[in-house]
SEFIZA-3560 file (N, C-alpha, C; in Angstrom, 3 decimals):
REM SEFIZA-3560
<numar><xx>61.213</xx><yy>240.298</yy><zz>204.695</zz><atom>N</atom></numar>
<numar><xx>60.089</xx><yy>241.066</yy><zz>205.185</zz><atom>CA</atom></numar>
<numar><xx>60.561</xx><yy>242.374</yy><zz>205.815</zz><atom>C</atom></numar>
<numar><xx>61.684</xx><yy>242.330</yy><zz>206.543</zz><atom>N</atom></numar>
<numar><xx>62.206</xx><yy>243.540</yy><zz>207.169</zz><atom>CA</atom></numar>
<numar><xx>62.633</xx><yy>244.551</yy><zz>206.118</zz><atom>C</atom></numar>
<numar><xx>63.179</xx><yy>244.062</yy><zz>205.002</zz><atom>N</atom></numar>
<numar><xx>63.609</xx><yy>244.962</yy><zz>203.934</zz><atom>CA</atom></numar>
<numar><xx>62.426</xx><yy>245.722</yy><zz>203.348</zz><atom>C</atom></numar>
<numar><xx>61.302</xx><yy>245.065</yy><zz>203.215</zz><atom>N</atom></numar>
<numar><xx>60.109</xx><yy>245.714</yy><zz>202.674</zz><atom>CA</atom></numar>
<numar><xx>59.625</xx><yy>246.800</yy><zz>203.630</zz><atom>C</atom></numar>
<numar><xx>59.645</xx><yy>246.517</yy><zz>204.926</zz><atom>N</atom></numar>
<numar><xx>59.221</xx><yy>247.524</yy><zz>205.914</zz><atom>CA</atom></numar>
<numar><xx>60.161</xx><yy>248.722</yy><zz>205.907</zz><atom>C</atom></numar>
<numar><xx>61.468</xx><yy>248.465</yy><zz>205.797</zz><atom>N</atom></numar>
<numar><xx>62.439</xx><yy>249.558</yy><zz>205.749</zz><atom>CA</atom></numar>
<numar><xx>62.241</xx><yy>250.403</yy><zz>204.493</zz><atom>C</atom></numar>
<numar><xx>62.017</xx><yy>249.734</yy><zz>203.375</zz><atom>N</atom></numar>
<numar><xx>61.797</xx><yy>250.443</yy><zz>202.116</zz><atom>CA</atom></numar>
<numar><xx>60.527</xx><yy>251.286</yy><zz>202.185</zz><atom>C</atom></numar>
<numar><xx>59.461</xx><yy>250.732</yy><zz>202.725</zz><atom>N</atom></numar>
<numar><xx>58.203</xx><yy>251.462</yy><zz>202.846</zz><atom>CA</atom></numar>
<numar><xx>58.365</xx><yy>252.681</yy><zz>203.756</zz><atom>C</atom></numar>
<numar><xx>59.080</xx><yy>252.520</yy><zz>204.843</zz><atom>N</atom></numar>
<numar><xx>59.326</xx><yy>253.639</yy><zz>205.759</zz><atom>CA</atom></numar>
<numar><xx>60.138</xx><yy>254.727</yy><zz>205.069</zz><atom>C</atom></numar>
<numar><xx>61.177</xx><yy>254.339</yy><zz>204.341</zz><atom>N</atom></numar>
<numar><xx>62.004</xx><yy>255.311</yy><zz>203.620</zz><atom>CA</atom></numar>
<numar><xx>61.174</xx><yy>256.040</yy><zz>202.570</zz><atom>C</atom></numar>
<numar><xx>60.312</xx><yy>255.324</yy><zz>201.891</zz><atom>N</atom></numar>
<numar><xx>59.458</xx><yy>255.927</yy><zz>200.874</zz><atom>CA</atom></numar>
<numar><xx>58.505</xx><yy>256.949</yy><zz>201.486</zz><atom>C</atom></numar>
<numar><xx>57.916</xx><yy>256.617</yy><zz>202.623</zz><atom>N</atom></numar>
<numar><xx>57.012</xx><yy>257.548</yy><zz>203.295</zz><atom>CA</atom></numar>
<numar><xx>57.740</xx><yy>258.796</yy><zz>203.774</zz><atom>C</atom></numar>
<numar><xx>58.929</xx><yy>258.635</yy><zz>204.316</zz><atom>N</atom></numar>
<numar><xx>59.700</xx><yy>259.779</yy><zz>204.780</zz><atom>CA</atom></numar>
<numar><xx>60.130</xx><yy>260.666</yy><zz>203.625</zz><atom>C</atom></numar>
<numar><xx>60.476</xx><yy>260.068</yy><zz>202.496</zz><atom>N</atom></numar>
<numar><xx>60.834</xx><yy>260.840</yy><zz>201.318</zz><atom>CA</atom></numar>
<numar><xx>59.633</xx><yy>261.636</yy><zz>200.833</zz><atom>C</atom></numar>
<numar><xx>58.474</xx><yy>261.030</yy><zz>200.813</zz><atom>N</atom></numar>
<numar><xx>57.253</xx><yy>261.732</yy><zz>200.412</zz><atom>CA</atom></numar>
<numar><xx>56.937</xx><yy>262.881</yy><zz>201.339</zz><atom>C</atom></numar>
<numar><xx>57.179</xx><yy>262.710</yy><zz>202.628</zz><atom>N</atom></numar>
<numar><xx>56.940</xx><yy>263.776</yy><zz>203.599</zz><atom>CA</atom></numar>
<numar><xx>57.881</xx><yy>264.947</yy><zz>203.351</zz><atom>C</atom></numar>
<numar><xx>59.112</xx><yy>264.667</yy><zz>202.953</zz><atom>N</atom></numar>
<numar><xx>60.074</xx><yy>265.737</yy><zz>202.664</zz><atom>CA</atom></numar>
<numar><xx>59.623</xx><yy>266.554</yy><zz>201.463</zz><atom>C</atom></numar>
<numar><xx>59.102</xx><yy>265.900</yy><zz>200.418</zz><atom>N</atom></numar>
<numar><xx>58.625</xx><yy>266.626</yy><zz>199.252</zz><atom>CA</atom></numar>
<numar><xx>57.389</xx><yy>267.456</yy><zz>199.589</zz><atom>C</atom></numar>
<numar><xx>56.541</xx><yy>266.963</yy><zz>200.450</zz><atom>N</atom></numar>
<numar><xx>55.359</xx><yy>267.706</yy><zz>200.864</zz><atom>CA</atom></numar>
<numar><xx>55.758</xx><yy>268.966</yy><zz>201.609</zz><atom>C</atom></numar>
<numar><xx>56.758</xx><yy>268.892</yy><zz>202.437</zz><atom>N</atom></numar>
<numar><xx>57.228</xx><yy>270.064</yy><zz>203.171</zz><atom>CA</atom></numar>
<numar><xx>57.784</xx><yy>271.109</yy><zz>202.219</zz><atom>C</atom></numar>
<numar><xx>58.462</xx><yy>270.697</yy><zz>201.157</zz><atom>N</atom></numar>
<numar><xx>58.997</xx><yy>271.627</yy><zz>200.168</zz><atom>CA</atom></numar>
<numar><xx>57.865</xx><yy>272.301</yy><zz>199.410</zz><atom>C</atom></numar>
<numar><xx>56.840</xx><yy>271.558</yy><zz>199.056</zz><atom>N</atom></numar>
<numar><xx>55.733</xx><yy>272.120</yy><zz>198.297</zz><atom>CA</atom></numar>
<numar><xx>54.993</xx><yy>273.194</yy><zz>199.093</zz><atom>C</atom></numar>
<numar><xx>55.012</xx><yy>273.119</yy><zz>200.403</zz><atom>N</atom></numar>
<numar><xx>54.321</xx><yy>274.099</yy><zz>201.230</zz><atom>CA</atom></numar>
<numar><xx>54.971</xx><yy>275.478</yy><zz>201.150</zz><atom>C</atom></numar>
<numar><xx>56.209</xx><yy>275.560</yy><zz>200.679</zz><atom>N</atom></numar>
<numar><xx>56.902</xx><yy>276.825</yy><zz>200.580</zz><atom>CA</atom></numar>
<numar><xx>56.555</xx><yy>277.599</yy><zz>199.318</zz><atom>C</atom></numar>
<numar><xx>55.807</xx><yy>276.996</yy><zz>198.409</zz><atom>N</atom></numar>
<numar><xx>55.426</xx><yy>277.692</yy><zz>197.192</zz><atom>CA</atom></numar>
<numar><xx>54.396</xx><yy>278.770</yy><zz>197.509</zz><atom>C</atom></numar>
<numar><xx>54.280</xx><yy>279.768</yy><zz>196.627</zz><atom>N</atom></numar>
<numar><xx>53.301</xx><yy>280.832</yy><zz>196.856</zz><atom>CA</atom></numar>
<numar><xx>51.874</xx><yy>280.298</yy><zz>196.889</zz><atom>C</atom></numar>
<numar><xx>51.001</xx><yy>281.033</yy><zz>197.537</zz><atom>N</atom></numar>
<numar><xx>49.588</xx><yy>280.659</yy><zz>197.601</zz><atom>CA</atom></numar>
<numar><xx>48.960</xx><yy>280.786</yy><zz>196.211</zz><atom>C</atom></numar>
<numar><xx>48.002</xx><yy>279.931</yy><zz>195.925</zz><atom>N</atom></numar>
<numar><xx>47.359</xx><yy>279.953</yy><zz>194.614</zz><atom>CA</atom></numar>
<numar><xx>46.369</xx><yy>281.106</yy><zz>194.475</zz><atom>C</atom></numar>
<numar><xx>45.966</xx><yy>281.716</yy><zz>195.560</zz><atom>N</atom></numar>
<numar><xx>45.058</xx><yy>282.857</yy><zz>195.507</zz><atom>CA</atom></numar>
<numar><xx>45.673</xx><yy>284.035</yy><zz>196.264</zz><atom>C</atom></numar>
<numar><xx>45.664</xx><yy>285.216</yy><zz>195.669</zz><atom>N</atom></numar>
<numar><xx>46.250</xx><yy>286.385</yy><zz>196.337</zz><atom>CA</atom></numar>
<numar><xx>45.392</xx><yy>286.870</yy><zz>197.496</zz><atom>C</atom></numar>
<numar><xx>46.052</xx><yy>287.490</yy><zz>198.466</zz><atom>N</atom></numar>
<numar><xx>45.328</xx><yy>288.106</yy><zz>199.580</zz><atom>CA</atom></numar>
<numar><xx>44.613</xx><yy>289.356</yy><zz>199.074</zz><atom>C</atom></numar>
<numar><xx>43.659</xx><yy>289.832</yy><zz>199.843</zz><atom>N</atom></numar>
<numar><xx>42.857</xx><yy>290.983</yy><zz>199.432</zz><atom>CA</atom></numar>
<numar><xx>43.708</xx><yy>292.238</yy><zz>199.226</zz><atom>C</atom></numar>
<numar><xx>44.776</xx><yy>292.401</yy><zz>199.993</zz><atom>N</atom></numar>
<numar><xx>45.599</xx><yy>293.598</yy><zz>199.889</zz><atom>CA</atom></numar>
<numar><xx>46.875</xx><yy>293.380</yy><zz>199.072</zz><atom>C</atom></numar>
<numar><xx>46.978</xx><yy>292.292</yy><zz>198.322</zz><atom>N</atom></numar>
<numar><xx>48.175</xx><yy>291.988</yy><zz>197.537</zz><atom>CA</atom></numar>
<numar><xx>48.293</xx><yy>292.925</yy><zz>196.342</zz><atom>C</atom></numar>
<numar><xx>49.525</xx><yy>293.308</yy><zz>196.029</zz><atom>N</atom></numar>
<numar><xx>49.810</xx><yy>294.170</yy><zz>194.891</zz><atom>CA</atom></numar>
<numar><xx>50.317</xx><yy>293.325</yy><zz>193.732</zz><atom>C</atom></numar>
<numar><xx>49.788</xx><yy>293.573</yy><zz>192.534</zz><atom>N</atom></numar>
<numar><xx>50.208</xx><yy>292.828</yy><zz>191.352</zz><atom>CA</atom></numar>
<numar><xx>51.642</xx><yy>293.206</yy><zz>190.992</zz><atom>C</atom></numar>
<numar><xx>52.501</xx><yy>292.176</yy><zz>190.791</zz><atom>N</atom></numar>
<numar><xx>53.900</xx><yy>292.385</yy><zz>190.422</zz><atom>CA</atom></numar>
<numar><xx>54.120</xx><yy>292.243</yy><zz>188.921</zz><atom>C</atom></numar>
<numar><xx>53.334</xx><yy>291.411</yy><zz>188.275</zz><atom>N</atom></numar>
<numar><xx>53.529</xx><yy>291.165</yy><zz>186.854</zz><atom>CA</atom></numar>
<numar><xx>52.820</xx><yy>289.908</yy><zz>186.401</zz><atom>C</atom></numar>
<numar><xx>53.249</xx><yy>289.404</yy><zz>185.249</zz><atom>N</atom></numar>
<numar><xx>52.639</xx><yy>288.221</yy><zz>184.649</zz><atom>CA</atom></numar>
<numar><xx>53.755</xx><yy>287.246</yy><zz>184.288</zz><atom>C</atom></numar>
<numar><xx>53.509</xx><yy>285.966</yy><zz>184.505</zz><atom>N</atom></numar>
<numar><xx>54.447</xx><yy>284.917</yy><zz>184.121</zz><atom>CA</atom></numar>
<numar><xx>53.761</xx><yy>283.968</yy><zz>183.154</zz><atom>C</atom></numar>
<numar><xx>54.545</xx><yy>283.236</yy><zz>182.370</zz><atom>N</atom></numar>
<numar><xx>53.967</xx><yy>282.264</yy><zz>181.447</zz><atom>CA</atom></numar>
<numar><xx>54.844</xx><yy>281.025</yy><zz>181.389</zz><atom>C</atom></numar>
<numar><xx>54.213</xx><yy>279.909</yy><zz>181.046</zz><atom>N</atom></numar>
<numar><xx>54.887</xx><yy>278.617</yy><zz>180.932</zz><atom>CA</atom></numar>
<numar><xx>54.315</xx><yy>277.922</yy><zz>179.711</zz><atom>C</atom></numar>
<numar><xx>55.148</xx><yy>277.180</yy><zz>178.998</zz><atom>N</atom></numar>
<numar><xx>54.648</xx><yy>276.376</yy><zz>177.881</zz><atom>CA</atom></numar>
<numar><xx>55.343</xx><yy>275.023</yy><zz>177.875</zz><atom>C</atom></numar>
<numar><xx>54.709</xx><yy>274.064</yy><zz>177.235</zz><atom>N</atom></numar>
<numar><xx>55.291</xx><yy>272.733</yy><zz>177.095</zz><atom>CA</atom></numar>
<numar><xx>54.939</xx><yy>271.751</yy><zz>178.192</zz><atom>C</atom></numar>
<numar><xx>53.957</xx><yy>272.047</yy><zz>179.024</zz><atom>N</atom></numar>
<numar><xx>53.570</xx><yy>271.135</yy><zz>180.111</zz><atom>CA</atom></numar>
<numar><xx>52.760</xx><yy>269.966</yy><zz>179.544</zz><atom>C</atom></numar>
<numar><xx>52.955</xx><yy>268.802</yy><zz>180.131</zz><atom>N</atom></numar>
<numar><xx>52.274</xx><yy>267.597</yy><zz>179.660</zz><atom>CA</atom></numar>
<numar><xx>50.882</xx><yy>267.422</yy><zz>180.268</zz><atom>C</atom></numar>
<numar><xx>50.612</xx><yy>268.063</yy><zz>181.423</zz><atom>N</atom></numar>
<numar><xx>49.314</xx><yy>267.927</yy><zz>182.087</zz><atom>CA</atom></numar>
<numar><xx>48.978</xx><yy>269.225</yy><zz>182.815</zz><atom>C</atom></numar>
<numar><xx>47.739</xx><yy>269.347</yy><zz>183.247</zz><atom>N</atom></numar>
<numar><xx>47.339</xx><yy>270.557</yy><zz>183.976</zz><atom>CA</atom></numar>
<numar><xx>48.079</xx><yy>270.678</yy><zz>185.302</zz><atom>C</atom></numar>
<numar><xx>48.296</xx><yy>269.559</yy><zz>185.977</zz><atom>N</atom></numar>
<numar><xx>49.020</xx><yy>269.632</yy><zz>187.248</zz><atom>CA</atom></numar>
<numar><xx>50.480</xx><yy>270.028</yy><zz>187.025</zz><atom>C</atom></numar>
<numar><xx>51.086</xx><yy>269.555</yy><zz>185.947</zz><atom>N</atom></numar>
<numar><xx>52.463</xx><yy>269.956</yy><zz>185.629</zz><atom>CA</atom></numar>
<numar><xx>52.513</xx><yy>271.438</yy><zz>185.273</zz><atom>C</atom></numar>
<numar><xx>51.490</xx><yy>271.927</yy><zz>184.586</zz><atom>N</atom></numar>
<numar><xx>51.416</xx><yy>273.349</yy><zz>184.245</zz><atom>CA</atom></numar>
<numar><xx>51.298</xx><yy>274.192</yy><zz>185.512</zz><atom>C</atom></numar>
<numar><xx>50.431</xx><yy>273.780</yy><zz>186.427</zz><atom>N</atom></numar>
<numar><xx>50.264</xx><yy>274.515</yy><zz>187.680</zz><atom>CA</atom></numar>
<numar><xx>51.549</xx><yy>274.492</yy><zz>188.508</zz><atom>C</atom></numar>
<numar><xx>52.217</xx><yy>273.350</yy><zz>188.562</zz><atom>N</atom></numar>
<numar><xx>53.482</xx><yy>273.250</yy><zz>189.299</zz><atom>CA</atom></numar>
<numar><xx>54.544</xx><yy>274.169</yy><zz>188.702</zz><atom>C</atom></numar>
<numar><xx>54.612</xx><yy>274.218</yy><zz>187.372</zz><atom>N</atom></numar>
<numar><xx>55.598</xx><yy>275.073</yy><zz>186.706</zz><atom>CA</atom></numar>
<numar><xx>55.304</xx><yy>276.547</yy><zz>186.965</zz><atom>C</atom></numar>
<numar><xx>54.034</xx><yy>276.929</yy><zz>186.932</zz><atom>N</atom></numar>
<numar><xx>53.668</xx><yy>278.322</yy><zz>187.224</zz><atom>CA</atom></numar>
<numar><xx>53.981</xx><yy>278.667</yy><zz>188.677</zz><atom>C</atom></numar>
<numar><xx>53.710</xx><yy>277.759</yy><zz>189.598</zz><atom>N</atom></numar>
<numar><xx>54.007</xx><yy>278.002</yy><zz>191.008</zz><atom>CA</atom></numar>
<numar><xx>55.508</xx><yy>278.157</yy><zz>191.227</zz><atom>C</atom></numar>
<numar><xx>56.304</xx><yy>277.325</yy><zz>190.570</zz><atom>N</atom></numar>
<numar><xx>57.761</xx><yy>277.419</yy><zz>190.701</zz><atom>CA</atom></numar>
<numar><xx>58.278</xx><yy>278.735</yy><zz>190.140</zz><atom>C</atom></numar>
<numar><xx>57.739</xx><yy>279.137</yy><zz>189.002</zz><atom>N</atom></numar>
<numar><xx>58.165</xx><yy>280.393</yy><zz>188.390</zz><atom>CA</atom></numar>
<numar><xx>57.760</xx><yy>281.584</yy><zz>189.254</zz><atom>C</atom></numar>
<numar><xx>56.579</xx><yy>281.519</yy><zz>189.870</zz><atom>N</atom></numar>
<numar><xx>56.138</xx><yy>282.587</yy><zz>190.774</zz><atom>CA</atom></numar>
<numar><xx>57.055</xx><yy>282.671</yy><zz>191.991</zz><atom>C</atom></numar>
<numar><xx>57.427</xx><yy>281.526</yy><zz>192.536</zz><atom>N</atom></numar>
<numar><xx>58.330</xx><yy>281.502</yy><zz>193.692</zz><atom>CA</atom></numar>
<numar><xx>59.692</xx><yy>282.073</yy><zz>193.323</zz><atom>C</atom></numar>
<numar><xx>60.179</xx><yy>281.732</yy><zz>192.138</zz><atom>N</atom></numar>
<numar><xx>61.474</xx><yy>282.239</yy><zz>191.689</zz><atom>CA</atom></numar>
<numar><xx>61.446</xx><yy>283.761</yy><zz>191.503</zz><atom>C</atom></numar>
<numar><xx>60.286</xx><yy>284.304</yy><zz>191.169</zz><atom>N</atom></numar>
<numar><xx>60.152</xx><yy>285.749</yy><zz>190.994</zz><atom>CA</atom></numar>
<numar><xx>59.943</xx><yy>286.469</yy><zz>192.322</zz><atom>C</atom></numar>
<numar><xx>59.829</xx><yy>285.722</yy><zz>193.418</zz><atom>N</atom></numar>
<numar><xx>59.653</xx><yy>286.324</yy><zz>194.732</zz><atom>CA</atom></numar>
<numar><xx>58.211</xx><yy>286.663</yy><zz>195.071</zz><atom>C</atom></numar>
<numar><xx>57.272</xx><yy>286.065</yy><zz>194.369</zz><atom>N</atom></numar>
<numar><xx>55.856</xx><yy>286.334</yy><zz>194.612</zz><atom>CA</atom></numar>
<numar><xx>55.370</xx><yy>285.594</yy><zz>195.849</zz><atom>C</atom></numar>
<numar><xx>54.427</xx><yy>286.208</yy><zz>196.562</zz><atom>N</atom></numar>
<numar><xx>53.824</xx><yy>285.526</yy><zz>197.706</zz><atom>CA</atom></numar>
<numar><xx>52.565</xx><yy>284.763</yy><zz>197.297</zz><atom>C</atom></numar>
<numar><xx>52.007</xx><yy>285.120</yy><zz>196.129</zz><atom>N</atom></numar>
<numar><xx>50.833</xx><yy>284.418</yy><zz>195.620</zz><atom>CA</atom></numar>
<numar><xx>50.742</xx><yy>284.615</yy><zz>194.112</zz><atom>C</atom></numar>
<numar><xx>49.901</xx><yy>283.813</yy><zz>193.489</zz><atom>N</atom></numar>
<numar><xx>49.689</xx><yy>283.919</yy><zz>192.049</zz><atom>CA</atom></numar>
<numar><xx>48.260</xx><yy>283.525</yy><zz>191.722</zz><atom>C</atom></numar>
<numar><xx>47.782</xx><yy>283.948</yy><zz>190.535</zz><atom>N</atom></numar>
<numar><xx>46.445</xx><yy>283.570</yy><zz>190.078</zz><atom>CA</atom></numar>
<numar><xx>46.559</xx><yy>283.173</yy><zz>188.616</zz><atom>C</atom></numar>
<numar><xx>46.202</xx><yy>281.936</yy><zz>188.284</zz><atom>N</atom></numar>
<numar><xx>46.258</xx><yy>281.463</yy><zz>186.908</zz><atom>CA</atom></numar>
<numar><xx>45.152</xx><yy>282.158</yy><zz>186.123</zz><atom>C</atom></numar>
<numar><xx>45.545</xx><yy>282.779</yy><zz>184.998</zz><atom>N</atom></numar>
<numar><xx>44.580</xx><yy>283.522</yy><zz>184.195</zz><atom>CA</atom></numar>
<numar><xx>44.222</xx><yy>282.812</yy><zz>182.900</zz><atom>C</atom></numar>
<numar><xx>45.088</xx><yy>281.926</yy><zz>182.416</zz><atom>N</atom></numar>
<numar><xx>44.759</xx><yy>281.174</yy><zz>181.208</zz><atom>CA</atom></numar>
<numar><xx>45.534</xx><yy>279.866</yy><zz>181.169</zz><atom>C</atom></numar>
<numar><xx>44.935</xx><yy>278.889</yy><zz>180.510</zz><atom>N</atom></numar>
<numar><xx>45.572</xx><yy>277.595</yy><zz>180.282</zz><atom>CA</atom></numar>
<numar><xx>44.946</xx><yy>277.005</yy><zz>179.030</zz><atom>C</atom></numar>
<numar><xx>45.772</xx><yy>276.420</yy><zz>178.190</zz><atom>N</atom></numar>
<numar><xx>45.235</xx><yy>275.848</yy><zz>176.959</zz><atom>CA</atom></numar>
<numar><xx>46.269</xx><yy>274.998</yy><zz>176.253</zz><atom>C</atom></numar>
<numar><xx>45.859</xx><yy>274.454</yy><zz>175.125</zz><atom>N</atom></numar>
<numar><xx>46.735</xx><yy>273.614</yy><zz>174.329</zz><atom>CA</atom></numar>
<numar><xx>46.128</xx><yy>272.242</yy><zz>174.130</zz><atom>C</atom></numar>
<numar><xx>46.833</xx><yy>271.428</yy><zz>173.346</zz><atom>N</atom></numar>
<numar><xx>46.354</xx><yy>270.074</yy><zz>173.111</zz><atom>CA</atom></numar>
<numar><xx>47.335</xx><yy>269.061</yy><zz>173.672</zz><atom>C</atom></numar>
<numar><xx>48.392</xx><yy>268.747</yy><zz>172.942</zz><atom>N</atom></numar>
<numar><xx>49.367</xx><yy>267.774</yy><zz>173.443</zz><atom>CA</atom></numar>
<numar><xx>50.287</xx><yy>268.394</yy><zz>174.483</zz><atom>C</atom></numar>
<numar><xx>50.701</xx><yy>269.607</yy><zz>174.266</zz><atom>N</atom></numar>
<numar><xx>51.536</xx><yy>270.352</yy><zz>175.216</zz><atom>CA</atom></numar>
<numar><xx>50.753</xx><yy>271.590</yy><zz>175.627</zz><atom>C</atom></numar>
<numar><xx>50.673</xx><yy>271.847</yy><zz>176.913</zz><atom>N</atom></numar>
<numar><xx>49.864</xx><yy>272.945</yy><zz>177.435</zz><atom>CA</atom></numar>
<numar><xx>50.702</xx><yy>274.191</yy><zz>177.682</zz><atom>C</atom></numar>
<numar><xx>50.034</xx><yy>275.329</yy><zz>177.636</zz><atom>N</atom></numar>
<numar><xx>50.655</xx><yy>276.605</yy><zz>177.953</zz><atom>CA</atom></numar>
<numar><xx>49.711</xx><yy>277.362</yy><zz>178.870</zz><atom>C</atom></numar>
<numar><xx>50.253</xx><yy>278.263</yy><zz>179.668</zz><atom>N</atom></numar>
<numar><xx>49.406</xx><yy>279.021</yy><zz>180.579</zz><atom>CA</atom></numar>
<numar><xx>50.094</xx><yy>280.284</yy><zz>181.062</zz><atom>C</atom></numar>
<numar><xx>49.294</xx><yy>281.194</yy><zz>181.617</zz><atom>N</atom></numar>
<numar><xx>49.803</xx><yy>282.428</yy><zz>182.186</zz><atom>CA</atom></numar>
<numar><xx>49.206</xx><yy>282.612</yy><zz>183.568</zz><atom>C</atom></numar>
<numar><xx>49.891</xx><yy>283.424</yy><zz>184.365</zz><atom>N</atom></numar>
<numar><xx>49.411</xx><yy>283.722</yy><zz>185.716</zz><atom>CA</atom></numar>
<numar><xx>49.865</xx><yy>285.118</yy><zz>186.111</zz><atom>C</atom></numar>
<numar><xx>49.040</xx><yy>285.799</yy><zz>186.889</zz><atom>N</atom></numar>
<numar><xx>49.426</xx><yy>287.060</yy><zz>187.504</zz><atom>CA</atom></numar>
<numar><xx>50.125</xx><yy>286.733</yy><zz>188.811</zz><atom>C</atom></numar>
<numar><xx>51.200</xx><yy>287.462</yy><zz>189.137</zz><atom>N</atom></numar>
<numar><xx>51.902</xx><yy>287.240</yy><zz>190.398</zz><atom>CA</atom></numar>
<numar><xx>51.735</xx><yy>288.457</yy><zz>191.302</zz><atom>C</atom></numar>
<numar><xx>51.684</xx><yy>288.203</yy><zz>192.607</zz><atom>N</atom></numar>
<numar><xx>51.426</xx><yy>289.242</yy><zz>193.596</zz><atom>CA</atom></numar>
<numar><xx>52.463</xx><yy>289.176</yy><zz>194.713</zz><atom>C</atom></numar>
<numar><xx>52.707</xx><yy>290.339</yy><zz>195.348</zz><atom>N</atom></numar>
<numar><xx>53.607</xx><yy>290.356</yy><zz>196.515</zz><atom>CA</atom></numar>
<numar><xx>52.829</xx><yy>290.560</yy><zz>197.774</zz><atom>C</atom></numar>
//
């Protein structure tokens, strides 16, 4: 029984660490005074949430403070584009 409690606690703490990392990604909506930096694209995502995560990661890697998804589509594998802002 103690092992299950320890495992559950470790699992919750691990989840909290991932949540803290996700908070560092750019905002999904640009501020009113944000300047457009460019456009990014992603392809091959298995779901809409995976597509959004990939676009957010790519925006963060480009140094953007926010991004706005402009298109998403596909059938088995999804593709999408987003504008990035500073």
